[in-house]
C-alpha positions in Angstrom: 101.5 64.3 122.5 99.9 67.3 124.2 101.0 69.8 121.6 99.1 67.9 118.8 95.9 68.2 120.7 95.9 71.6 122.4 96.9 75.1 121.3 97.9 77.9 123.5 100.4 78.9 126.1 99.6 76.0 128.5 100.2 73.4 125.8 103.4 75.2 124.8 104.7 75.3 128.3 103.9 71.7 128.9 105.7 70.7 125.7 108.7 72.6 126.8 108.7 70.8 130.2 108.4 67.5 128.4 111.3 68.4 126.1 113.4 69.4 129.0 112.6 66.1 130.7 113.7 64.1 127.7 116.9 66.2 127.5 117.7 65.4 131.1 117.0 61.8 130.4 119.3 61.8 127.4 122.1 63.4 129.5 121.5 60.8 132.2 121.7 58.0 129.7 124.9 59.3 128.2 126.4 59.3 131.7 125.3 55.7 132.0 125.7 54.4 128.5 126.9 51.0 129.7 123.2 50.3 130.7 121.6 51.6 127.5 121.7 50.2 124.0 122.5 52.3 120.9 119.0 51.9 119.5 117.5 53.2 122.7 119.8 56.2 122.7 118.7 57.0 119.1 115.1 56.7 120.1 115.4 59.2 122.9 117.4 61.6 120.7 114.7 61.4 118.0 112.0 62.1 120.5 113.8 65.2 121.8 114.2 66.5 118.2 110.5 65.8 117.5 109.4 67.7 120.6 111.7 70.6 119.7 110.1 70.9 116.2 106.6 70.8 117.7 107.4 73.6 120.2 108.9 75.7 117.4 105.7 75.1 115.4 103.4 76.1 118.3 105.5 79.3 118.8 105.1 80.1 115.1 101.4 79.4 115.2 101.0 81.6 118.2 102.8 84.5 116.5 100.7 84.1 113.4 97.5 83.8 115.4 98.3 87.0 117.3 99.0 88.8 114.0 95.7 87.5 112.6 93.8 88.7 115.7 95.4 92.1 115.4 94.4 92.4 111.7 90.8 91.3 112.6 90.6 93.9 115.4 91.8 96.6 113.0 89.1 95.6 110.6 86.4 95.7 113.3 87.6 99.1 114.4 87.4 100.3 110.8 83.9 98.9 110.4 82.8 100.7 113.6 84.1 104.0 112.3 82.2 103.6 109.0 79.0 102.0 110.3 77.9 104.2 113.2 74.4 103.9 114.6 72.2 106.7 113.2 71.5 107.7 116.8 75.2 108.6 117.1 75.3 111.0 114.2 76.6 114.4 115.3 77.0 116.2 112.0 75.3 116.2 108.6 76.8 117.5 105.3 74.2 118.2 102.6 75.5 118.8 99.1 74.0 121.0 96.4 71.1 119.1 94.8 70.6 116.7 97.6 67.1 117.8 98.5 66.0 114.4 99.6 69.1 113.9 101.8 68.3 117.3 103.4 64.8 116.3 104.2 65.9 113.0 105.7 68.5 114.8 107.9 66.0 117.2 109.4 63.4 114.5 109.9 66.0 112.3 111.6 66.8 115.1 114.0 63.1 115.9 114.8 62.3 112.3 115.5 64.9 112.2 118.2 62.8 114.5 120.4 60.8 112.9 123.1 59.2 116.1 124.7 59.9 119.3 122.8 61.3 120.7 119.6 62.4 124.4 119.5 63.3 125.8 116.1 64.9 129.2 115.7 64.6 130.3 112.1 63.2 133.5 110.5 62.4 131.8 107.2 59.8 129.0 107.3 57.0 127.8 105.2 54.7 124.8 104.6 57.8 122.6 103.9 59.0 123.4 107.5 55.8 122.1 108.9 55.7 119.1 106.6 59.1 118.0 108.0 58.0 118.7 111.6 54.9 116.6 111.1 57.2 113.5 111.2 58.0 114.1 114.9 56.7 111.8 117.6 53.1 112.1 118.6 52.6 114.7 121.4 56.0 116.4 121.1 55.6 120.1 121.5 56.9 122.4 118.8 57.8 126.0 119.3 58.9 128.1 116.4 60.9 131.2 117.1 60.6 133.4 113.9 59.9 136.8 112.6 58.4 135.0 109.6 60.3 136.9 106.9 58.4 137.6 103.7 55.3 136.7 105.6 53.0 137.3 102.7 55.0 135.5 100.1 54.4 131.9 100.8 55.8 131.7 104.3 53.9 130.7 107.4 50.3 131.7 107.6 47.7 131.4 110.3 45.8 128.8 108.3 48.9 126.6 107.9 49.6 126.8 111.6 46.0 126.0 112.5 45.9 123.0 110.1 49.2 121.7 111.6 47.8 122.1 115.2 44.7 120.1 114.3 46.7 117.1 113.1 50.1 117.3 114.9 49.6 119.3 118.1 50.9 121.2 119.9 52.5 124.0 117.9 53.2 127.6 119.2 54.9 130.6 117.6 57.1 133.1 119.4 59.2 136.1 118.2 62.9 135.9 117.3 64.1 139.5 117.7 67.8 138.7 118.1 69.0 135.5 116.5 70.5 135.5 113.0 71.6 131.9 112.9 69.3 128.9 112.8 69.0 126.5 115.8 67.2 123.3 116.6 66.9 122.4 120.3 65.4 119.1 121.4 64.0 118.2 124.9 65.3 121.5 126.3 66.2 121.3 130.0 66.0 117.5 130.1 68.8 114.9 130.3 68.0 114.0 126.7 68.4 117.5 125.4 70.4 118.1 122.2 71.0 121.2 120.1 72.0 121.7 116.4 73.3 124.7 114.5 71.9 124.7 111.0 73.5 126.3 108.0 70.3 126.5 106.0 66.6 126.5 106.7 65.0 123.1 106.6 62.9 124.2 103.6 66.1 125.1 101.7 68.4 122.3 102.5 70.0 120.9 99.3 69.7 124.1 97.3 73.4 124.7 98.1 76.0 122.9 100.2 75.2 123.3 103.9 75.9 121.7 107.2 74.1 120.8 110.4 76.4 120.5 113.4 75.6 119.2 116.8 76.4 121.7 119.6 78.5 120.0 122.2 77.8 122.4 125.1 74.2 123.4 125.2 74.8 125.6 128.2 76.4 128.1 125.8 73.0 128.8 124.2 70.8 128.5 127.2 70.8 132.3 127.9 69.5 132.8 124.4 66.8 130.1 124.6 65.7 131.3 128.1 65.3 134.8 126.7 63.3 133.6 123.7 61.0 131.5 125.8 60.1 134.5 127.8 58.5 136.1 124.8 54.7 136.0 124.4 53.1 133.7 121.8 52.4 135.6 118.6 49.8 135.6 115.9 50.8 135.5 112.3 
Protein backbone atom coordinates (compact mmCIF):
# COMPACT_ATOMS: atom_id res chain seq x y z
CA UNK A 1 0.00 0.00 0.00
CA UNK A 2 1.35 3.42 -0.98
CA UNK A 3 0.55 4.94 2.39
CA UNK A 4 2.85 2.48 4.17
CA UNK A 5 5.82 3.49 1.99
CA UNK A 6 5.45 7.23 1.40
CA UNK A 7 4.59 10.18 3.61
CA UNK A 8 3.18 13.48 2.50
CA UNK A 9 0.34 15.07 0.59
CA UNK A 10 0.81 12.99 -2.59
CA UNK A 11 0.66 9.69 -0.68
CA UNK A 12 -2.35 10.95 1.26
CA UNK A 13 -4.19 11.98 -1.91
CA UNK A 14 -3.44 8.69 -3.67
CA UNK A 15 -4.67 6.73 -0.67
CA UNK A 16 -7.90 8.72 -0.72
CA UNK A 17 -8.34 7.96 -4.42
CA UNK A 18 -7.74 4.27 -3.76
CA UNK A 19 -10.22 4.28 -0.89
CA UNK A 20 -12.84 5.93 -3.09
CA UNK A 21 -12.23 3.32 -5.77
CA UNK A 22 -12.81 0.53 -3.25
CA UNK A 23 -15.99 2.23 -2.05
CA UNK A 24 -17.27 2.50 -5.59
CA UNK A 25 -16.40 -1.15 -6.08
CA UNK A 26 -18.29 -2.07 -2.92
CA UNK A 27 -21.35 -0.14 -4.06
CA UNK A 28 -21.18 -1.85 -7.46
CA UNK A 29 -20.87 -5.24 -5.80
CA UNK A 30 -23.89 -4.59 -3.57
CA UNK A 31 -25.91 -3.76 -6.67
CA UNK A 32 -24.76 -7.02 -8.20
CA UNK A 33 -24.65 -9.30 -5.17
CA UNK A 34 -25.90 -12.26 -7.19
CA UNK A 35 -22.46 -12.43 -8.81
CA UNK A 36 -20.36 -11.96 -5.58
CA UNK A 37 -19.93 -14.35 -2.67
CA UNK A 38 -20.32 -13.24 0.97
CA UNK A 39 -16.61 -13.80 1.71
CA UNK A 40 -15.60 -11.58 -1.23
CA UNK A 41 -17.92 -8.85 0.00
CA UNK A 42 -16.38 -9.04 3.49
CA UNK A 43 -12.89 -8.80 1.98
CA UNK A 44 -13.73 -5.61 0.08
CA UNK A 45 -15.36 -4.08 3.18
CA UNK A 46 -12.29 -4.90 5.27
CA UNK A 47 -9.99 -3.29 2.68
CA UNK A 48 -12.04 -0.09 2.68
CA UNK A 49 -11.88 0.06 6.48
CA UNK A 50 -8.12 -0.56 6.41
CA UNK A 51 -7.50 2.24 3.91
CA UNK A 52 -9.73 4.62 5.89
CA UNK A 53 -7.65 3.95 9.00
CA UNK A 54 -4.41 4.51 7.07
CA UNK A 55 -5.62 7.83 5.64
CA UNK A 56 -6.66 8.98 9.11
CA UNK A 57 -3.22 8.00 10.41
CA UNK A 58 -1.46 9.94 7.64
CA UNK A 59 -3.57 13.00 8.39
CA UNK A 60 -2.70 12.80 12.09
CA UNK A 61 0.99 12.30 11.25
CA UNK A 62 0.90 15.32 8.93
CA UNK A 63 -0.65 17.53 11.62
CA UNK A 64 1.90 16.34 14.19
CA UNK A 65 4.77 16.91 11.74
CA UNK A 66 3.57 20.44 10.99
CA UNK A 67 3.33 21.13 14.72
CA UNK A 68 6.84 19.74 15.29
CA UNK A 69 8.23 21.84 12.42
CA UNK A 70 6.64 24.97 13.88
CA UNK A 71 8.22 24.21 17.26
CA UNK A 72 11.63 23.65 15.63
CA UNK A 73 11.36 26.95 13.71
CA UNK A 74 10.51 28.81 16.91
CA UNK A 75 13.56 27.25 18.56
CA UNK A 76 15.77 28.29 15.63
CA UNK A 77 14.41 31.85 15.78
CA UNK A 78 15.13 31.93 19.51
CA UNK A 79 18.70 30.72 18.95
CA UNK A 80 19.24 33.37 16.27
CA UNK A 81 18.13 36.07 18.69
CA UNK A 82 20.52 34.88 21.40
CA UNK A 83 23.52 33.93 19.28
CA UNK A 84 24.07 36.93 17.02
CA UNK A 85 27.31 37.28 15.14
CA UNK A 86 29.71 39.63 16.87
CA UNK A 87 29.78 41.71 13.70
CA UNK A 88 26.10 42.41 14.17
CA UNK A 89 26.38 43.89 17.65
CA UNK A 90 24.93 47.40 17.81
CA UNK A 91 24.96 48.15 21.53
CA UNK A 92 27.13 47.30 24.51
CA UNK A 93 26.18 47.53 28.18
CA UNK A 94 29.14 47.53 30.54
CA UNK A 95 28.35 47.10 34.21
CA UNK A 96 30.23 48.48 37.19
CA UNK A 97 33.33 46.41 37.83
CA UNK A 98 33.45 44.90 34.34
CA UNK A 99 36.75 46.46 33.32
CA UNK A 100 37.74 43.52 31.16
CA UNK A 101 34.38 43.52 29.33
CA UNK A 102 34.80 47.26 28.76
CA UNK A 103 38.22 46.80 27.18
CA UNK A 104 36.92 43.98 24.96
CA UNK A 105 34.00 46.12 23.77
CA UNK A 106 36.24 49.00 22.69
CA UNK A 107 38.78 46.69 21.06
CA UNK A 108 35.98 44.93 19.18
CA UNK A 109 34.79 48.29 17.80
CA UNK A 110 38.28 49.48 16.85
CA UNK A 111 39.02 46.24 15.00
CA UNK A 112 36.04 46.78 12.71
CA UNK A 113 37.72 49.75 11.06
CA UNK A 114 39.40 49.12 7.71
CA UNK A 115 40.66 52.63 6.94
CA UNK A 116 40.22 55.13 9.78
CA UNK A 117 39.22 55.54 13.41
CA UNK A 118 38.12 58.95 14.72
CA UNK A 119 37.74 59.28 18.48
CA UNK A 120 36.16 62.36 20.05
CA UNK A 121 36.99 62.42 23.76
CA UNK A 122 38.53 65.06 25.98
CA UNK A 123 39.86 62.58 28.53
CA UNK A 124 42.42 60.11 27.18
CA UNK A 125 45.60 58.51 28.50
CA UNK A 126 47.93 55.61 27.81
CA UNK A 127 45.05 53.16 28.30
CA UNK A 128 43.28 54.80 25.34
CA UNK A 129 46.31 54.19 23.13
CA UNK A 130 46.74 50.67 24.46
CA UNK A 131 43.23 49.75 23.28
CA UNK A 132 43.73 51.51 19.94
CA UNK A 133 46.92 49.52 19.37
CA UNK A 134 44.68 46.50 18.69
CA UNK A 135 43.39 48.08 15.46
CA UNK A 136 44.25 46.66 12.07
CA UNK A 137 47.64 47.54 10.69
CA UNK A 138 47.71 50.80 8.73
CA UNK A 139 44.35 52.11 9.94
CA UNK A 140 44.64 55.85 10.56
CA UNK A 141 43.71 57.17 14.00
CA UNK A 142 42.70 60.77 14.66
CA UNK A 143 41.99 61.82 18.24
CA UNK A 144 39.88 64.92 18.76
CA UNK A 145 40.63 66.09 22.28
CA UNK A 146 41.42 69.05 24.48
CA UNK A 147 43.39 66.58 26.58
CA UNK A 148 41.85 67.49 29.91
CA UNK A 149 44.21 67.43 32.88
CA UNK A 150 47.06 67.22 30.38
CA UNK A 151 49.78 67.15 33.03
CA UNK A 152 48.14 64.58 35.28
CA UNK A 153 48.72 61.32 33.48
CA UNK A 154 46.81 62.01 30.29
CA UNK A 155 48.21 62.05 26.76
CA UNK A 156 51.75 63.30 26.40
CA UNK A 157 53.97 63.94 23.40
CA UNK A 158 56.16 60.96 24.24
CA UNK A 159 53.14 58.61 24.43
CA UNK A 160 51.91 59.77 21.04
CA UNK A 161 55.37 59.47 19.50
CA UNK A 162 55.83 55.95 20.86
CA UNK A 163 52.44 54.91 19.51
CA UNK A 164 53.24 56.36 16.09
CA UNK A 165 56.47 54.40 15.91
CA UNK A 166 54.69 51.07 16.45
CA UNK A 167 51.11 51.59 15.28
CA UNK A 168 51.06 54.48 12.77
CA UNK A 169 49.50 56.72 11.77
CA UNK A 170 48.12 58.77 14.70
CA UNK A 171 47.18 62.46 14.65
CA UNK A 172 45.74 64.81 17.27
CA UNK A 173 43.21 67.56 16.60
CA UNK A 174 41.31 69.96 18.85
CA UNK A 175 37.80 69.32 20.16
CA UNK A 176 36.44 72.77 20.99
CA UNK A 177 32.72 71.98 20.94
CA UNK A 178 31.84 68.35 21.71
CA UNK A 179 30.92 67.30 25.24
CA UNK A 180 29.91 63.73 24.36
CA UNK A 181 32.25 60.97 23.28
CA UNK A 182 32.11 59.54 19.77
CA UNK A 183 33.86 56.83 17.79
CA UNK A 184 33.60 56.99 13.99
CA UNK A 185 34.97 54.22 11.79
CA UNK A 186 35.79 54.49 8.07
CA UNK A 187 34.26 57.95 7.81
CA UNK A 188 32.85 58.71 4.36
CA UNK A 189 33.11 55.12 3.13
CA UNK A 190 30.36 52.53 2.58
CA UNK A 191 31.65 50.69 5.67
CA UNK A 192 31.39 53.71 7.99
CA UNK A 193 29.97 53.23 11.48
CA UNK A 194 29.58 55.56 14.44
CA UNK A 195 29.12 54.99 18.17
CA UNK A 196 28.06 57.22 21.04
CA UNK A 197 29.99 56.30 24.19
CA UNK A 198 28.82 56.88 27.73
CA UNK A 199 32.34 56.68 29.14
CA UNK A 200 35.89 57.17 27.97
CA UNK A 201 37.52 53.92 26.93
CA UNK A 202 39.99 54.29 29.78
CA UNK A 203 37.12 54.41 32.31
CA UNK A 204 34.74 51.77 30.98
CA UNK A 205 33.75 49.47 33.83
CA UNK A 206 34.28 51.97 36.62
CA UNK A 207 30.51 52.55 36.59
CA UNK A 208 27.66 51.28 34.45
CA UNK A 209 27.86 52.74 30.96
CA UNK A 210 26.64 52.06 27.45
CA UNK A 211 28.03 52.23 23.92
CA UNK A 212 25.30 52.71 21.32
CA UNK A 213 25.60 52.49 17.56
CA UNK A 214 24.34 55.60 15.77
CA UNK A 215 21.84 54.55 13.12
CA UNK A 216 22.08 57.68 10.95
CA UNK A 217 25.65 58.92 10.67
CA UNK A 218 24.56 61.88 8.56
CA UNK A 219 23.32 63.51 11.76
CA UNK A 220 26.87 63.89 13.03
CA UNK A 221 28.61 64.61 9.73
CA UNK A 222 28.44 68.41 10.15
CA UNK A 223 30.22 67.97 13.49
CA UNK A 224 32.87 65.63 12.11
CA UNK A 225 33.46 67.79 9.04
CA UNK A 226 34.04 70.82 11.26
CA UNK A 227 36.42 68.90 13.54
CA UNK A 228 38.41 67.60 10.58
CA UNK A 229 39.01 71.15 9.37
CA UNK A 230 41.01 71.88 12.51
CA UNK A 231 44.78 71.91 12.35
CA UNK A 232 46.81 69.12 13.90
CA UNK A 233 47.92 70.05 17.39
CA UNK A 234 50.92 69.39 19.57
CA UNK A 235 50.45 68.21 23.14
